[in-house]
ZAMARGU-4260 file (C-alpha; in steps of 0.2 Angstrom, whole numbers, plus 5000, padded with zeros to 4 digits):
<rodrens>
0) 5018/4966/4956 | 5010/4960/4972 | 4992/4964/4980 | 4995/4973/4997 | 4984/4981/5009
5) 4985/5001/5002 | 4980/5013/5015 | 4975/5024/5003 | 4962/5012/4996 | 4957/5003/5010
10) 4946/4988/5002 | 4939/4974/5010 | 4949/4963/4995 | 4964/4971/5001 | 4961/4966/5018
15) 4956/4947/5013 | 4972/4946/5003 | 4984/4952/5015 | 4975/4941/5030 | 4977/4926/5018
20) 4993/4931/5012 | 4987/4931/4993 | 4998/4947/4990 | 5007/4942/4975 | 5001/4944/4958
25) 5012/4932/4950 | 5005/4919/4962 | 4989/4923/4968 | 4978/4908/4975 | 4962/4921/4972
30) 4955/4930/4959 | 4948/4947/4961 | 4930/4940/4958 | 4931/4926/4967 | 4935/4937/4982
35) 4921/4949/4978 | 4907/4937/4977 | 4915/4926/4994 | 4912/4946/5002 | 4894/4946/4993
40) 4887/4932/5001 | 4894/4930/5018 | 4902/4944/5032 | 4921/4948/5032 | 4927/4933/5044
45) 4915/4920/5038 | 4921/4927/5019 | 4939/4925/5023 | 4937/4909/5033 | 4927/4902/5017
50) 4942/4906/5005 | 4956/4901/5017 | 4944/4884/5017 | 4944/4885/4998 | 4963/4885/4996
55) 4966/4872/5011 | 4953/4860/4998 | 4964/4865/4982 | 4981/4863/4991 | 4974/4848/4998
60) 4971/4840/4981 | 4986/4844/4975 | 5003/4832/4975 | 5011/4831/4995 | 5027/4837/4986
65) 5035/4843/4971 | 5051/4846/4966 | 5059/4857/4953 | 5078/4859/4951 | 5082/4867/4969
70) 5063/4872/4973 | 5054/4860/4985 | 5035/4865/4986 | 5024/4856/5001 | 5007/4857/4996
75) 5000/4846/5012 | 5008/4859/5024 | 5000/4873/5014 | 4982/4864/5018 | 4986/4862/5034
80) 4989/4881/5038 | 4974/4887/5028 | 4962/4876/5037 | 4970/4878/5054 | 4969/4900/5047
85) 4950/4896/5044 | 4948/4890/5061 | 4958/4905/5069 | 4947/4919/5058 | 4932/4912/5067
90) 4937/4909/5083 | 4945/4927/5084 | 4930/4936/5071 | 4932/4954/5073 | 4921/4969/5065
95) 4925/4974/5046 | 4940/4986/5044 | 4933/5005/5050 | 4918/4999/5060 | 4921/4999/5079
100) 4926/4986/5089 | 4919/4972/5097 | 4919/4975/5117 | 4906/4962/5121 | 4899/4978/5132
105) 4881/4979/5128 | 4875/4992/5136 | 4883/5007/5142 | 4894/5009/5161 | 4888/5000/5174
110) 4896/5013/5188 | 4877/5019/5194 | 4865/5005/5186 | 4847/5012/5185 | 4839/4998/5200
115) 4823/5007/5202 | 4810/4994/5193 | 4818/4979/5202 | 4806/4974/5218 | 4819/4978/5233
120) 4811/4963/5243
</rodrens>
């Protein structure tokens, strides 16, 4: 069974699992309770970045390469991936799903700004 984002049940946990590519329940990196705890302590993007860093740290502790028959796992590459993902998440921070997008705008349109309170000299 795989975890994945389900549009009929759009939870932040689903969004984070999809963003971290942690969608296979047979080999999940995080338990639901760990994701929920991070979401309780941090904003959506920071929780995702913290979890990515945690996964990177976990994979960096493992042997660099493990071979099992024809399969070869390279955990150092996964550690590097998650470290890069955490950096990317922080640099491209977005509002939580369902919230309005960040536009950078802090006021209304500036087509005809009200300058009546400014001195003209």
